[in-house]
C-alpha positions in Angstrom: 13.0 -1.1 -17.8 15.7 -0.4 -15.8 15.2 1.9 -13.1 18.4 3.7 -11.7 17.4 5.8 -8.2 20.4 8.2 -7.7 20.5 11.7 -6.6 23.5 12.9 -8.0 21.9 13.9 -11.1 25.8 13.6 -13.3 26.2 10.1 -12.6 22.3 9.1 -12.9 22.8 10.4 -16.1 25.6 8.3 -16.8 24.6 5.0 -15.6 21.3 5.9 -17.8 23.4 6.4 -21.0 25.6 3.7 -20.9 22.9 1.1 -20.1 21.1 2.7 -23.0 23.8 2.9 -25.7 24.4 -0.6 -24.2 20.7 -1.9 -25.2 18.8 -1.5 -22.3 15.5 0.7 -21.4 16.6 2.8 -18.6 14.7 5.4 -16.1 16.1 7.8 -14.2 15.0 8.7 -10.8 16.2 11.7 -8.5 14.5 10.1 -5.1 12.8 7.9 -3.0 9.4 9.5 -3.9 10.1 9.2 -7.5 11.1 5.4 -7.7 7.4 4.9 -5.5 5.6 6.7 -8.2 7.5 4.6 -10.9 6.7 1.2 -9.5 3.1 2.1 -9.6 3.4 2.7 -13.1 5.1 -0.2 -14.2 7.4 -3.3 -12.9 11.1 -2.8 -14.0 13.9 -5.8 -14.5 16.1 -4.2 -12.7 16.3 -1.2 -9.8 19.6 0.5 -9.3 20.4 1.7 -6.0 21.5 3.9 -4.0 22.2 4.5 -0.4 22.6 8.0 0.3 18.8 9.3 -1.1 17.4 12.2 0.4 14.7 11.7 2.5 14.9 7.9 2.7 18.3 6.0 2.6 18.6 2.6 0.2 18.6 0.5 3.2 15.1 1.3 3.9 14.1 1.5 1.1 15.4 -2.3 0.3 13.6 -3.2 2.8 10.5 -2.5 1.9 11.1 -3.5 -1.6 11.6 -7.5 -0.5 8.6 -7.3 2.4 5.8 -6.3 -0.4 4.8 -9.3 -2.6 5.0 -7.2 -5.4 8.1 -6.0 -5.9 10.4 -8.5 -3.6 10.9 -10.4 -7.1 12.8 -7.6 -9.0 16.4 -7.7 -8.4 18.1 -4.8 -6.8 21.8 -3.9 -6.7 23.2 -1.3 -4.9 25.3 1.3 -6.1 27.6 3.8 -3.5 30.1 4.8 -2.5 30.2 3.5 1.1 33.3 0.9 0.9 33.0 -0.2 4.4 32.6 -4.4 4.6 29.6 -4.1 7.1 27.4 -2.2 4.4 28.1 -4.3 1.6 26.9 -7.6 4.2 24.3 -5.9 5.2 22.6 -4.5 2.3 24.0 -8.5 0.7 21.8 -10.3 3.5 19.2 -8.0 3.0 18.1 -9.1 -0.1 20.3 -6.9 -2.5 21.5 -8.7 -5.8 24.7 -7.2 -6.0 27.2 -4.3 -4.7 29.1 -1.9 -6.9 31.2 0.7 -5.0 32.0 4.1 -6.7 33.7 4.8 -8.9 33.4 2.4 -10.8 33.5 1.2 -14.7 31.3 1.0 -17.2 32.4 -1.9 -18.4 32.0 -3.8 -15.1 28.9 -2.0 -13.9 27.0 -3.8 -17.6 28.9 -7.0 -16.5 27.2 -6.4 -13.0 23.7 -6.0 -14.8 23.9 -8.2 -17.1 24.8 -11.0 -14.6 22.2 -10.2 -12.7 19.7 -10.2 -15.2 20.9 -12.9 -16.5 20.2 -15.2 -13.0 17.2 -13.8 -12.1 15.1 -14.5 -16.0 14.0 -18.1 -15.6 11.2 -17.9 -18.1 10.3 -20.8 -19.7 11.7 -23.0 -17.4 9.6 -25.8 -16.5 11.6 -28.1 -14.5 10.4 -29.3 -11.1 13.8 -30.7 -9.1 12.9 -32.9 -6.6 14.6 -34.2 -3.2 12.1 -36.4 -0.8 9.6 -34.1 -0.1 11.1 -31.1 -1.0 10.3 -29.3 -5.0 11.0 -26.7 -6.2 10.0 -25.4 -10.0 12.5 -22.0 -11.1 10.3 -21.2 -14.1 6.8 -20.6 -11.5 8.9 -19.7 -8.9 7.8 -22.1 -6.1 8.7 -23.7 -3.6 6.8 -26.9 -1.8 8.0 -28.7 1.5 6.0 -31.5 2.4 3.2 -30.7 0.0 3.4 -26.8 1.1 4.6 -23.7 -0.3 7.4 -22.0 1.3 7.7 -18.3 0.2 11.5 -16.9 -0.1 13.3 -14.4 -1.0 15.2 -14.0 -4.7 18.3 -14.9 -2.5 17.2 -17.8 -1.0 15.5 -19.4 -3.6 18.4 -19.1 -5.7 20.6 -20.6 -3.0 17.9 -23.2 -2.9 17.9 -24.1 -6.8 22.1 -23.7 -6.8 22.0 -26.7 -4.6 19.2 -28.7 -6.0 20.5 -28.6 -9.6 23.7 -29.8 -8.0 22.8 -32.6 -5.6 25.3 -34.8 -3.6 28.0 -32.1 -4.9 29.6 -30.1 -2.3 29.6 -26.4 -2.9 32.0 -24.3 -1.2 31.5 -21.1 0.5 33.1 -19.2 -2.4 31.9 -21.1 -5.3 28.1 -20.1 -3.4 28.8 -16.7 -3.4 30.7 -16.4 -6.5 27.3 -17.8 -8.1 24.3 -16.4 -6.0 26.0 -12.7 -5.5 27.9 -12.8 -9.4 31.4 -12.7 -7.5 34.0 -13.4 -4.7 32.9 -11.2 -2.0 36.0 -10.2 -0.4 36.5 -14.0 0.8 33.1 -13.2 3.2 31.3 -16.4 3.8 29.3 -15.2 6.1 26.4 -14.3 4.6 26.3 -17.7 3.1 25.7 -19.0 6.2 23.2 -16.3 7.8 21.1 -17.5 4.2 21.7 -21.2 4.8 20.2 -20.8 8.4 17.1 -18.9 7.3 16.5 -21.1 4.0 16.5 -24.1 6.7 14.5 -22.3 9.0 11.2 -21.8 6.1 11.5 -25.6 4.2 10.8 -26.6 8.0 11.5 -30.4 8.4 13.0 -31.0 4.8 15.5 -28.3 5.8 17.2 -31.2 7.1 18.4 -32.0 3.1 20.7 -28.9 3.1 24.2 -31.3 4.3 26.8 -28.9 6.1 30.3 -30.1 4.9 32.3 -28.6 7.8 35.0 -26.1 6.9 34.0 -26.3 3.5 30.4 -25.6 2.5 27.2 -27.3 1.7 25.2 -30.1 -0.2 22.2 -30.9 -0.9 21.5 -34.5 0.5 21.0 -37.2 -2.9 18.3 -38.7 -2.1 15.3 -39.8 -3.5 13.7 -37.4 -6.5 14.1 -36.3 -9.9 16.5 -33.5 -11.8 13.2 -32.1 -14.3 
């Protein structure tokens, strides 16, 4: 199930129709209250969230979703008419999985939805990736640093997994943007640096394993461990 939170009836109906004719199940929600009521009944695979909503804006809703243990792992795509780079950076740094600016083509829209769902689906993955005292379990969405569990946002988790899966290889900021957010976000790389900094802080001592390659990007140290 995909929730479409959009106060414009025509746009909401179009999004729901497009999703359902492509094989998805979708539910249109006109305002934040309807979203919270729907979340109390079921957990969607994805939330499409407009920014300009009556009563509570999308940024506030996104913040609440990511702070709640029950909803923080639900991927969110911001769908909005706000085009400013600041708005995109703000949404992505707050934990949004993608940002689509209106107007947009339906083929692009469906491609973005499929990309986010593909990145967020790790069911059946029983691997353990390990580097020294840092372990990540993709299927269980769990991370351990020095045998202690670490709570990460979905974006932080995907970033760490990407680096672990490519251990010893330098990943450019553009590569990270394309893989984690699904496309090159207008060359904007500050959001990558922000996420790396926060990730290192949460990992504590093992955060040092994420190495900065000056002028290029980041690399997971190629040290003792396994690749599942």
